[in-house]
C-alpha positions in Angstrom: 57.0 -46.4 -36.2 59.4 -43.5 -35.9 60.2 -41.6 -32.7 58.1 -38.5 -33.5 55.1 -40.6 -34.1 55.6 -42.6 -30.9 56.0 -39.3 -28.9 52.8 -37.9 -30.5 50.8 -41.1 -29.7 52.1 -41.3 -26.1 49.9 -38.3 -25.1 46.8 -39.6 -26.8 44.2 -42.3 -26.3 41.6 -43.6 -28.7 38.1 -44.4 -27.7 35.1 -45.7 -29.7 32.1 -43.5 -29.4 28.9 -44.2 -31.3 30.9 -46.5 -33.6 33.5 -43.9 -34.4 37.1 -43.8 -33.2 37.9 -40.6 -31.4 41.4 -39.6 -30.5 41.7 -37.9 -27.1 44.8 -35.8 -26.5 46.3 -33.9 -23.6 45.3 -30.3 -23.3 47.6 -27.8 -24.9 49.0 -25.3 -22.4 46.9 -22.3 -23.6 43.7 -24.4 -23.5 44.6 -25.4 -19.9 44.9 -21.7 -19.0 41.6 -20.9 -20.7 39.9 -23.8 -19.0 41.3 -22.7 -15.6 39.8 -19.2 -16.2 36.4 -20.6 -17.2 36.3 -23.0 -14.2 37.5 -20.2 -11.9 34.5 -18.1 -12.9 32.1 -20.9 -12.0 34.0 -21.8 -8.8 33.7 -18.2 -7.5 30.0 -18.9 -7.2 30.6 -21.7 -4.7 33.4 -20.5 -2.5 30.9 -18.5 -0.5 30.8 -21.3 2.2 27.1 -22.1 1.8 25.4 -25.3 0.8 26.7 -25.0 -2.7 30.3 -25.2 -1.4 29.5 -28.5 0.4 27.8 -29.9 -2.7 30.7 -28.7 -4.9 33.2 -30.4 -2.6 31.2 -33.6 -2.8 31.2 -33.5 -6.6 35.0 -32.9 -6.8 35.7 -35.7 -4.3 33.5 -38.0 -6.3 35.4 -37.2 -9.5 38.6 -38.3 -7.9 37.5 -41.5 -6.2 38.8 -44.8 -7.4 36.3 -47.5 -6.7 37.1 -51.2 -6.2 36.1 -51.9 -9.7 36.1 -49.9 -13.0 32.3 -49.8 -12.8 32.4 -48.3 -9.3 34.9 -45.7 -10.4 32.8 -44.7 -13.4 29.7 -44.5 -11.2 31.5 -42.1 -8.8 32.6 -39.9 -11.7 29.2 -39.8 -13.2 27.7 -38.8 -9.8 30.3 -36.1 -9.5 29.4 -34.7 -13.0 25.7 -34.9 -12.2 26.2 -32.8 -9.1 28.2 -30.2 -11.0 25.5 -30.0 -13.7 22.9 -29.6 -10.9 24.9 -26.8 -9.4 25.9 -24.9 -12.5 23.7 -25.8 -15.4 24.7 -24.0 -18.6 28.0 -22.9 -17.2 29.1 -26.5 -16.9 27.7 -27.3 -20.3 30.0 -24.6 -21.8 33.0 -25.9 -19.9 32.3 -29.5 -21.0 31.9 -28.4 -24.6 35.3 -26.5 -24.3 37.0 -29.6 -22.7 35.7 -31.9 -25.5 36.7 -29.5 -28.3 40.2 -29.0 -26.9 40.8 -32.7 -26.2 39.5 -34.1 -29.5 39.2 -33.2 -33.1 35.4 -33.2 -33.0 33.7 -30.2 -34.5 31.1 -28.2 -32.5 28.3 -29.9 -34.4 29.7 -33.3 -33.7 30.0 -32.5 -30.0 26.3 -31.3 -29.9 25.3 -34.7 -31.4 26.9 -36.9 -28.7 24.3 -38.6 -26.6 24.5 -38.4 -22.8 25.9 -41.9 -22.2 28.6 -41.6 -24.9 29.3 -38.1 -23.6 30.0 -39.4 -20.1 32.2 -42.1 -21.5 34.1 -39.5 -23.5 34.5 -37.2 -20.6 35.7 -40.1 -18.4 38.4 -40.9 -21.0 39.3 -37.2 -21.4 39.7 -37.0 -17.6 42.0 -40.0 -17.6 44.2 -38.6 -20.3 44.4 -35.2 -18.5 44.3 -36.5 -15.0 47.4 -34.6 -14.0 45.8 -31.3 -14.9 42.5 -32.1 -13.2 44.2 -33.4 -10.0 46.3 -30.3 -9.6 43.4 -28.0 -10.3 41.1 -29.8 -7.9 43.6 -29.6 -5.1 43.6 -25.8 -5.6 39.8 -25.7 -5.7 39.5 -27.7 -2.5 41.9 -25.3 -0.7 39.8 -22.2 -1.9 36.6 -23.9 -0.8 37.9 -24.9 2.6 39.2 -21.3 3.2 35.7 -19.9 2.3 34.1 -22.4 4.7 36.4 -21.3 7.5 35.6 -17.6 6.8 31.9 -18.3 7.0 32.3 -20.2 10.2 34.3 -17.2 11.7 31.5 -14.8 10.7 28.8 -17.0 12.3 30.7 -17.4 15.5 
């Protein structure tokens, strides 16, 4: 294998979903910027310091927990995604679709056909390939959320 091919494959991971091999790649820079913008619009809804903020923090923390086994880790991540879906509904669906489309070569139609269990597996793998991006972004989100909670507490006092 030549050096260019090795470099290309270093930033990818292959996963089998529904009997089909899907290559997951790191986000391109512009896709990361667009994703940040999309997520920021959703996050602005939860930095008000109310119950949604607490639930959002719970979801983000669950996404970054490493359990004692792979099954535990996966369960935490699934829980985190479920809380996000409960909080944001269609907004999160749009973000998930964007993440999958920018991380794979799947068409919009193919993304729509992925069942829930396979979709969670795919998102889990996308998260692992792009962990650096998500870790940095979640750190910033937690800081914003904590600031909002402090402001609400000051106003109540």
